[in-house]
N, C-alpha and C positions, 0 to 999 in steps of 0.2 A: 744899422749897419745903414754903407751909404752902397747903394743899388749900382750906380754905372763903375763894370769893372777899365781899373786903369789899364797901360798895356802892359806890365810886367805880368797882371797877374790873369790877361787874356793870352798872353801868351805860353802862361805857366801851360793854362789851360788844355791851351790846345797842342803843346808838348806831352802832354797826358794820353790825349787823347789818340793819340799817333801810335804811341808806344802799348797801350790798351787793345787799336787795330791791328800789331802786328805780332801780340802771344796767345792771342787772340785764336779759342781753338772752334772749328767749328763741327764739329762731333759732341763736343760739350756743350757749345749754341745748342749746337738744336734739343736736346734734350734738358736742359735751363729750358726754353720754350716753349715744352713736352709739358713739363713741370710746375712753370708758373707762367701760367697762360692768360693773367696780369695785365694790366695794358705798361709793361714798362721796358726799358729796353733795356740791351746784354748782349756784351763784347762778346761770350763765350769764356772768361776768365779762368780759370781756378782758383781756386785762394790760398795758397802756396804760393802761386804765380802771384796773385792780385799784389799781395802785402813783397814781395820783392821788388815789383814794379812799381808798387809805392813809395819803397826806401830811396830808393835811386830816384826816382820821380823828384822827392821831396829834396831831397843831398844840393839836389844840380841849378834846384830854380832857384834856393836861398830866399826864400820869403821870410817877412819878416813878418809882428806879433798882428798889425792890421792888417797885410796881406794873406792872414793863413787863414784871418776871419774871412776875410772877404771871398776864399776861393770853394769855402763849404760851402759859403750859400753858395756859389756860382757850381761849384758837384750838385751837388743837394738838385738844384731849380732844371740840370741837365736833364734828370731824369731815369738816367739809366741806374743796372745796380750796381755796377763794378765803382762808378762817380759816388756813389750813394753811399759805397759802402770803407770808400777812402777819404771822403768828411767824414763819415762818425769813425771812424779812427784815426783820424786825426785829433776826432775834441776828443773823443775816450784817454787814451793813449799821453795826453800834453792839457797839463793839469791846466794852465790858465788861459789856454782853451773851454775848458771844463768848469776854471767858474765863470767866466763872463757872456754864458747858455744861459738867454731869459728865457722864461713861462713861455711867450710867447713864440718861439724860437719851435720849443716840443710842443705843442699844439699843431703848429704846423708841419715840424719834421711828424708827427704821431698821428695825423689823419689819410695819411695814403701812401705809408711806406714800400707799399704795392709787391712787397716780397717778403716771406720767411727769415731768410738769412738779412736782412734790411733792420727788419722790427724785432730778430733778436739781440742784434747791435745796442739798435736804440734800448730797450727798454732794464737790458744785464750790464751796457759799460758808461751809457751815460745816464738813464733817469732814471736807475738805481743809483750808484755814485754819486750820481749832484741832487737826491731830492739827503744821502748821506749827510754833506756837507754842512743841511739843517734842518736838523731830520723835525726838533720842536717847529720850525715854521713849515715844512714843504713836504710833508707828510699829507693832508688836506692833498695836496694835488692829485696822486690815487684815489681818492677816493668824487673828482669831478674825470678823473678819467672814465673812471668804471663805469659811471652813469652819459657819459654818454653815448648817443645815438650812433656809432660808429662802432664796428666791429673790427679796426684795429684799433685803434681806443681802444679797447677795453683788453681786446689781447693782454697790447701791453702793458698794462697796469696791474693784471693775473702778474704776467712775465717779472717785470719789475719788483713786487711784491716779494714773489719766492724768493728772490734774487734778498732781498734784500732782511729776511726769516733765514737763512742760512747764519749773512754778520750781528741783527736782533733778533735768536733765540725770541726777547716777548711779541716779535709779535706778528705770534703765531697766530693767532685770534685777529688781530684784523687780515690778516692772508683767506684764512677765513670768513667771515665774513664778508668781504671785497666776492667770491665764489657764491655764498649763500645768495649771495643781489642779483650775481645772472647767473645761477642757475636756472630757467627756463629759456634763456639766452644758447638755439643749437648749431648757432652759425660754426662749422668744424674750424674755423681759426677763434675764435673764441672756446672751438671743445679742446682743442690741442694747447691750450694754454693751461689750460684746465688739470687735463690729465695732469703735466707734467707739476703743477704744484700740489694734484693728491698722491704720488709719486714723491715727495721730495717730502709732506707731512706722516705720508707714511714708515716712510725712511728713520726719518723722525721721533717722529711719535705715532705711533701703530695702533694704539691702542684710541687717538683720541684722530684717530682717520677712519675705526671703527662706527664712533661716535657719530661723526660727520657724516658717513653713507648710511647708516640708521635710521639717521634722518633726514635722511633725503633722500631717502631713494630710487621717491617716483619719479624724478631730474636727473636720471646719470642709468644712463642704458648699458646693458651687458655687458656689452663689444668693448665701451670704456671701464668699468670693473675690469674687467678679463686682462684688461689690457694694464691697471692696473695692479690687479691681484699679483700676475708674470713680472713685473721688475721692481716691485717693491721686496719679491721670495729673494732678488738675486745680490740685495745687499746691497 
């Protein structure tokens, strides 16, 4: 993708930044900065407001396909939570953009999302649907990500597998096998994804969850098991 931003896309990005500054909430900005102390910028825009801002901006910008592809890259490279969410929402909601996504782009995006909201959108609304488009060929990429020495990529791979399990129940053992590969990893980002995967498993197949816990008990904290039990009881 050409990284030289033509005047139209540069102006579109500047217009979006101006809108984000206008709708940002100072108190929410402080809360987000505290909860996500990683090296990522915030404008303090709540999700419903961010979505409305994106829609208005896209309607006014009238970008063609190539320009939308270019602006996605520009927004991601900006490094802010809000711009990255908008970039990923654009890709997830426009089939032509999702179809055009490459594995190299997913590697870049998954390497440093630096925020749980961004990582979740990437895993469940881009990576999982992208894999579904060519399941036989692309399922192997989950194994690539889960083996990476990068906790975001390992976490995103588990989250994507969990979402795929909902769409394709036959992938249950695939998800379980991936979790077993990373269970010695106690990084909180990875454990959060494992927690959600175990809750999903418990709701769909309680007996299989019990077998998983029995086999892997030494690698599962009591706190994690209590959380999983509490959430699965809710049904």
